[in-house]
C-alpha positions in Angstrom: 0.0 0.0 0.0 1.3 3.4 -0.9 2.3 5.9 1.8 0.2 9.1 1.6 2.1 12.2 0.7 2.4 15.0 3.3 0.2 18.1 2.7 1.8 20.4 0.1 3.3 23.7 1.1 3.7 25.9 -2.0 5.3 29.3 -2.5 4.7 31.2 -5.8 7.1 34.1 -6.3 5.7 36.6 -8.8 2.1 36.8 -9.9 2.5 38.6 -13.2 2.1 36.9 -16.6 3.2 33.4 -15.6 2.3 33.4 -12.0 -1.3 34.6 -12.5 -1.8 31.8 -15.0 -0.1 29.3 -12.7 -2.1 30.1 -9.5 -5.4 28.6 -10.6 -3.6 25.3 -11.5 -1.8 25.3 -8.1 -5.1 25.8 -6.3 -6.6 22.8 -8.2 -4.0 20.7 -6.3 -5.5 21.9 -3.0 -2.3 22.7 -1.2 -2.4 22.8 2.6 -0.5 26.1 2.5 0.0 28.6 -0.3 2.2 31.7 0.0 2.1 34.3 -2.7 5.0 36.8 -3.0 5.0 39.9 -5.2 5.4 43.5 -4.3 4.0 44.9 -7.6 0.7 46.5 -8.3 -1.7 45.9 -11.3 -0.9 48.1 -14.3 -3.1 48.7 -17.3 -0.4 47.8 -19.8 0.0 44.2 -18.5 -3.7 43.2 -18.3 -3.7 41.3 -21.6 -1.0 39.0 -20.2 -2.3 38.6 -16.7 -5.6 36.8 -16.7 -6.1 37.0 -12.9 -6.7 40.8 -13.0 -9.1 43.2 -14.5 -9.3 46.9 -15.2 -11.0 47.5 -11.8 -7.9 46.1 -10.1 -5.5 48.8 -11.5 -3.3 50.2 -8.7 -4.1 47.4 -6.3 -1.4 45.0 -5.0 -1.3 41.8 -7.1 -1.1 39.6 -4.0 -4.3 41.1 -2.5 -6.3 40.6 -5.7 -4.9 37.1 -6.2 -5.8 36.1 -2.6 -9.3 37.4 -3.0 -9.9 35.6 -6.4 -8.5 32.3 -5.3 
């Protein structure tokens, strides 16, 4: 019989183009702990590449919006 894996603890550094696309996939794995690290704010010029954010999020910290959405 297989030994169960310990609960996952995941840190995602950067929630821009790649990170904002990656986070929903990470959440689908149902980690026990998820840390999101990014000091940047949402900017209008990046919205087309960052699916987690919308125009109403401009100026807000990416980590705050990501935490709310996930």
